[in-house]
BALOBA-1460 file (C-alpha; in Angstrom, 3 decimals):
// residues 189
<rec num="1" residu="m" x="13.114" y="-14.234" z="-18.100"/>
<rec num="2" residu="n" x="16.488" y="-12.135" z="-17.494"/>
<rec num="3" residu="p" x="18.435" y="-11.504" z="-14.391"/>
<rec num="4" residu="l" x="16.476" y="-8.673" z="-12.999"/>
<rec num="5" residu="q" x="13.121" y="-10.287" z="-13.554"/>
<rec num="6" residu="r" x="14.583" y="-13.576" z="-11.852"/>
<rec num="7" residu="k" x="15.471" y="-11.394" z="-8.607"/>
<rec num="8" residu="q" x="12.055" y="-9.777" z="-8.670"/>
<rec num="9" residu="f" x="9.845" y="-12.885" z="-8.775"/>
<rec num="10" residu="r" x="12.211" y="-14.594" z="-6.714"/>
<rec num="11" residu="t" x="11.422" y="-11.646" z="-3.976"/>
<rec num="12" residu="y" x="7.652" y="-11.567" z="-5.184"/>
<rec num="13" residu="q" x="7.833" y="-15.314" z="-4.225"/>
<rec num="14" residu="y" x="9.692" y="-15.216" z="-0.932"/>
<rec num="15" residu="a" x="7.082" y="-11.982" z="0.067"/>
<rec num="16" residu="c" x="4.168" y="-14.347" z="-0.281"/>
<rec num="17" residu="d" x="5.283" y="-17.386" z="0.906"/>
<rec num="18" residu="r" x="6.112" y="-14.702" z="4.312"/>
<rec num="19" residu="f" x="2.388" y="-13.606" z="4.353"/>
<rec num="20" residu="g" x="1.179" y="-17.061" z="3.946"/>
<rec num="21" residu="q" x="3.203" y="-18.359" z="6.717"/>
<rec num="22" residu="f" x="1.885" y="-14.962" z="8.782"/>
<rec num="23" residu="l" x="-1.372" y="-16.134" z="7.768"/>
<rec num="24" residu="g" x="-1.442" y="-19.847" z="8.766"/>
<rec num="25" residu="g" x="0.325" y="-18.537" z="12.342"/>
<rec num="26" residu="l" x="-2.860" y="-16.650" z="12.769"/>
<rec num="27" residu="a" x="-5.122" y="-19.849" z="11.923"/>
<rec num="28" residu="e" x="-3.127" y="-21.692" z="14.391"/>
<rec num="29" residu="e" x="-3.511" y="-19.237" z="17.040"/>
<rec num="30" residu="g" x="-7.254" y="-18.838" z="16.290"/>
<rec num="31" residu="l" x="-6.765" y="-15.400" z="15.729"/>
<rec num="32" residu="l" x="-7.514" y="-15.515" z="12.159"/>
<rec num="33" residu="d" x="-11.418" y="-14.949" z="12.433"/>
<rec num="34" residu="l" x="-11.144" y="-12.105" z="14.899"/>
<rec num="35" residu="t" x="-8.185" y="-10.185" z="13.054"/>
<rec num="36" residu="i" x="-8.489" y="-7.657" z="9.588"/>
<rec num="37" residu="v" x="-5.598" y="-8.523" z="7.245"/>
<rec num="38" residu="a" x="-4.216" y="-5.748" z="5.362"/>
<rec num="39" residu="a" x="-1.597" y="-6.224" z="2.833"/>
<rec num="40" residu="t" x="-0.465" y="-3.750" z="-0.159"/>
<rec num="41" residu="g" x="2.230" y="-3.742" z="-2.491"/>
<rec num="42" residu="d" x="4.049" y="-1.758" z="-5.257"/>
<rec num="43" residu="h" x="3.409" y="-1.629" z="-8.506"/>
<rec num="44" residu="t" x="4.374" y="-4.460" z="-11.567"/>
<rec num="45" residu="i" x="6.783" y="-1.708" z="-12.940"/>
<rec num="46" residu="g" x="10.289" y="-3.269" z="-13.543"/>
<rec num="47" residu="t" x="9.324" y="-6.834" z="-13.621"/>
<rec num="48" residu="g" x="8.977" y="-6.268" z="-18.023"/>
<rec num="49" residu="i" x="5.904" y="-7.883" z="-17.971"/>
<rec num="50" residu="p" x="4.138" y="-6.942" z="-21.620"/>
<rec num="51" residu="f" x="0.984" y="-5.554" z="-21.370"/>
<rec num="52" residu="a" x="-1.435" y="-4.801" z="-24.038"/>
<rec num="53" residu="g" x="-2.447" y="-1.310" z="-24.583"/>
<rec num="54" residu="s" x="-6.021" y="-1.523" z="-23.634"/>
<rec num="55" residu="e" x="-4.445" y="-3.450" z="-20.325"/>
<rec num="56" residu="l" x="-2.278" y="-0.248" z="-19.391"/>
<rec num="57" residu="l" x="-3.583" y="0.142" z="-16.201"/>
<rec num="58" residu="l" x="-2.772" y="-3.148" z="-14.968"/>
<rec num="59" residu="e" x="1.021" y="-2.082" z="-15.578"/>
<rec num="60" residu="r" x="0.463" y="0.656" z="-12.439"/>
<rec num="61" residu="a" x="-2.194" y="-1.709" z="-10.700"/>
<rec num="62" residu="v" x="-0.976" y="-1.711" z="-6.610"/>
<rec num="63" residu="p" x="-2.550" y="-4.998" z="-5.036"/>
<rec num="64" residu="f" x="-4.836" y="-4.198" z="-2.120"/>
<rec num="65" residu="f" x="-5.345" y="-7.508" z="-0.325"/>
<rec num="66" residu="v" x="-7.918" y="-7.273" z="2.661"/>
<rec num="67" residu="l" x="-9.080" y="-10.646" z="4.982"/>
<rec num="68" residu="a" x="-11.536" y="-10.111" z="7.278"/>
<rec num="69" residu="p" x="-13.656" y="-12.076" z="9.700"/>
<rec num="70" residu="p" x="-16.457" y="-13.397" z="8.396"/>
<rec num="71" residu="t" x="-19.387" y="-11.657" z="10.228"/>
<rec num="72" residu="l" x="-17.773" y="-8.168" z="9.408"/>
<rec num="73" residu="a" x="-16.912" y="-9.567" z="5.710"/>
<rec num="74" residu="a" x="-20.608" y="-10.263" z="5.049"/>
<rec num="75" residu="q" x="-21.767" y="-6.897" z="5.722"/>
<rec num="76" residu="f" x="-20.118" y="-5.377" z="2.562"/>
<rec num="77" residu="q" x="-20.408" y="-6.421" z="-1.010"/>
<rec num="78" residu="p" x="-16.479" y="-5.180" z="-2.500"/>
<rec num="79" residu="d" x="-16.857" y="-4.096" z="-5.806"/>
<rec num="80" residu="f" x="-13.548" y="-4.906" z="-7.440"/>
<rec num="81" residu="g" x="-14.139" y="-2.686" z="-10.735"/>
<rec num="82" residu="r" x="-13.979" y="0.600" z="-8.554"/>
<rec num="83" residu="p" x="-10.958" y="2.544" z="-8.899"/>
<rec num="84" residu="g" x="-8.820" y="3.195" z="-5.997"/>
<rec num="85" residu="s" x="-5.288" y="4.300" z="-4.741"/>
<rec num="86" residu="h" x="-3.266" y="4.031" z="-2.293"/>
<rec num="87" residu="k" x="-4.858" y="7.341" z="-0.345"/>
<rec num="88" residu="d" x="-8.133" y="4.756" z="-0.046"/>
<rec num="89" residu="v" x="-6.224" y="2.346" z="2.013"/>
<rec num="90" residu="i" x="-6.768" y="3.775" z="5.300"/>
<rec num="91" residu="p" x="-10.375" y="5.330" z="4.890"/>
<rec num="92" residu="t" x="-11.503" y="1.286" z="3.740"/>
<rec num="93" residu="l" x="-9.932" y="-0.463" z="6.686"/>
<rec num="94" residu="a" x="-11.291" y="2.310" z="8.949"/>
<rec num="95" residu="h" x="-14.596" y="2.146" z="7.290"/>
<rec num="96" residu="l" x="-14.651" y="-1.898" z="7.827"/>
<rec num="97" residu="s" x="-13.021" y="-1.909" z="10.963"/>
<rec num="98" residu="g" x="-15.864" y="0.884" z="12.011"/>
<rec num="99" residu="v" x="-13.560" y="3.166" z="13.259"/>
<rec num="100" residu="a" x="-14.657" y="5.295" z="10.785"/>
<rec num="101" residu="t" x="-18.363" y="5.274" z="9.465"/>
<rec num="102" residu="a" x="-19.083" y="5.986" z="5.744"/>
<rec num="103" residu="g" x="-18.607" y="9.790" z="5.254"/>
<rec num="104" residu="y" x="-14.914" y="9.614" z="6.341"/>
<rec num="105" residu="r" x="-13.609" y="12.931" z="5.980"/>
<rec num="106" residu="g" x="-9.927" y="13.560" z="4.243"/>
<rec num="107" residu="i" x="-7.763" y="12.430" z="1.585"/>
<rec num="108" residu="g" x="-9.181" y="9.217" z="-0.161"/>
<rec num="109" residu="c" x="-12.160" y="7.239" z="0.308"/>
<rec num="110" residu="s" x="-13.666" y="4.237" z="1.464"/>
<rec num="111" residu="l" x="-14.185" y="1.745" z="-1.426"/>
<rec num="112" residu="l" x="-16.444" y="-0.124" z="0.578"/>
<rec num="113" residu="d" x="-18.544" y="2.733" z="0.925"/>
<rec num="114" residu="e" x="-21.236" y="2.565" z="-2.078"/>
<rec num="115" residu="a" x="-22.163" y="6.644" z="-1.942"/>
<rec num="116" residu="a" x="-18.828" y="7.667" z="-2.224"/>
<rec num="117" residu="e" x="-17.373" y="8.780" z="-5.827"/>
<rec num="118" residu="p" x="-13.810" y="7.010" z="-6.087"/>
<rec num="119" residu="f" x="-11.027" y="7.796" z="-8.048"/>
<rec num="120" residu="g" x="-7.626" y="7.161" z="-8.477"/>
<rec num="121" residu="y" x="-4.745" y="8.850" z="-9.318"/>
<rec num="122" residu="n" x="-0.809" y="9.334" z="-8.814"/>
<rec num="123" residu="p" x="1.522" y="12.197" z="-9.234"/>
<rec num="124" residu="e" x="3.082" y="11.121" z="-12.752"/>
<rec num="125" residu="g" x="-0.173" y="11.867" z="-14.400"/>
<rec num="126" residu="l" x="-2.778" y="9.170" z="-14.126"/>
<rec num="127" residu="s" x="-5.997" y="10.180" z="-12.788"/>
<rec num="128" residu="l" x="-9.243" y="7.342" z="-13.188"/>
<rec num="129" residu="s" x="-12.604" y="7.317" z="-12.003"/>
<rec num="130" residu="q" x="-15.095" y="4.606" z="-12.557"/>
<rec num="131" residu="t" x="-16.076" y="5.736" z="-16.339"/>
<rec num="132" residu="v" x="-13.035" y="7.020" z="-17.436"/>
<rec num="133" residu="v" x="-9.369" y="7.647" z="-17.379"/>
<rec num="134" residu="v" x="-7.111" y="10.616" z="-18.120"/>
<rec num="135" residu="i" x="-3.379" y="10.354" z="-19.065"/>
<rec num="136" residu="e" x="-1.576" y="13.259" z="-18.462"/>
<rec num="137" residu="f" x="1.371" y="14.477" z="-20.370"/>
<rec num="138" residu="e" x="3.867" y="17.293" z="-21.344"/>
<rec num="139" residu="g" x="1.762" y="19.824" z="-22.876"/>
<rec num="140" residu="g" x="-1.899" y="17.756" z="-22.982"/>
<rec num="141" residu="y" x="-3.275" y="14.835" z="-21.885"/>
<rec num="142" residu="g" x="-5.188" y="11.731" z="-23.339"/>
<rec num="143" residu="t" x="-8.392" y="10.590" z="-22.941"/>
<rec num="144" residu="l" x="-10.168" y="6.976" z="-22.733"/>
<rec num="145" residu="r" x="-13.027" y="5.096" z="-21.342"/>
<rec num="146" residu="w" x="-13.464" y="1.488" z="-19.647"/>
<rec num="147" residu="e" x="-14.717" y="-1.013" z="-22.317"/>
<rec num="148" residu="d" x="-16.548" y="-2.496" z="-19.497"/>
<rec num="149" residu="r" x="-16.850" y="-3.014" z="-15.589"/>
<rec num="150" residu="s" x="-13.981" y="-5.404" z="-15.307"/>
<rec num="151" residu="g" x="-11.777" y="-2.365" z="-14.443"/>
<rec num="152" residu="t" x="-9.262" y="-3.540" z="-16.667"/>
<rec num="153" residu="a" x="-10.105" y="-2.826" z="-21.048"/>
<rec num="154" residu="l" x="-9.755" y="0.681" z="-22.335"/>
<rec num="155" residu="s" x="-10.210" y="2.192" z="-25.093"/>
<rec num="156" residu="s" x="-9.472" y="5.599" z="-26.616"/>
<rec num="157" residu="t" x="-12.584" y="8.443" z="-26.533"/>
<rec num="158" residu="a" x="-13.195" y="11.670" z="-27.020"/>
<rec num="159" residu="e" x="-13.169" y="14.281" z="-24.127"/>
<rec num="160" residu="l" x="-15.868" y="13.969" z="-22.274"/>
<rec num="161" residu="p" x="-17.319" y="16.609" z="-19.162"/>
<rec num="162" residu="a" x="-16.460" y="13.386" z="-16.656"/>
<rec num="163" residu="h" x="-12.481" y="14.246" z="-17.670"/>
<rec num="164" residu="s" x="-12.149" y="17.993" z="-16.680"/>
<rec num="165" residu="e" x="-14.309" y="16.942" z="-13.933"/>
<rec num="166" residu="l" x="-11.727" y="14.047" z="-13.086"/>
<rec num="167" residu="l" x="-9.068" y="16.105" z="-13.450"/>
<rec num="168" residu="r" x="-9.951" y="18.988" z="-11.397"/>
<rec num="169" residu="r" x="-10.411" y="16.519" z="-8.438"/>
<rec num="170" residu="t" x="-6.883" y="14.796" z="-8.944"/>
<rec num="171" residu="r" x="-5.249" y="18.193" z="-9.068"/>
<rec num="172" residu="s" x="-7.286" y="18.919" z="-5.870"/>
<rec num="173" residu="a" x="-6.157" y="15.782" z="-3.965"/>
<rec num="174" residu="l" x="-2.303" y="16.180" z="-5.151"/>
<rec num="175" residu="a" x="-2.432" y="19.777" z="-3.997"/>
<rec num="176" residu="l" x="-4.447" y="19.117" z="-0.531"/>
<rec num="177" residu="t" x="-1.605" y="16.224" z="-0.142"/>
<rec num="178" residu="d" x="1.665" y="18.272" z="-1.159"/>
<rec num="179" residu="w" x="0.101" y="21.065" z="1.604"/>
<rec num="180" residu="i" x="-0.114" y="18.629" z="3.928"/>
<rec num="181" residu="v" x="3.042" y="16.740" z="3.784"/>
<rec num="182" residu="h" x="5.402" y="19.550" z="2.780"/>
<rec num="183" residu="e" x="3.632" y="22.879" z="3.849"/>
<rec num="184" residu="a" x="1.967" y="21.714" z="7.665"/>
<rec num="185" residu="g" x="4.416" y="19.275" z="8.779"/>
<rec num="186" residu="q" x="6.948" y="22.854" z="8.713"/>
<rec num="187" residu="n" x="4.725" y="24.807" z="11.126"/>
<rec num="188" residu="r" x="4.958" y="22.129" z="14.175"/>
<rec num="189" residu="p" x="6.929" y="23.080" z="17.535"/>
């Protein structure tokens, strides 16, 4: 392990320890069974962890931890193989808390909404659905498919109609996000 990796892992260890103390404090106060706790983080990029080619998405994976009161959690069956990205955090929490019901309209979707067709993307050209993955690069894109429902193992595949549909959805979401962030904010008083 090189010095940079050591610092990164110490930072990760510190964050986990502080998060554990926070949860412990909620438990001591009797609030844990009354509180929805959510935490997310950044990618594993830069830690130097080697990934097999079939585990490509683990390198870009983003943790999303949700702890809900038992009575609330019992209402949902999370599917850990569902793809998503940061855009899905707020809709998922809104759905879980009952602030917004299934059918949230906006960027992202609730990962707990069984009727939703979740997909994940990032501005660097990665798009994923429950069946396929598209990786864009200069001059084209590559197509992959999931080997199983675990959401981790990938293999190459010929282009399918689902790939072009996923690419269309990603480009549309990115365009809308860019407009909201860069253009809509310019017109505010």
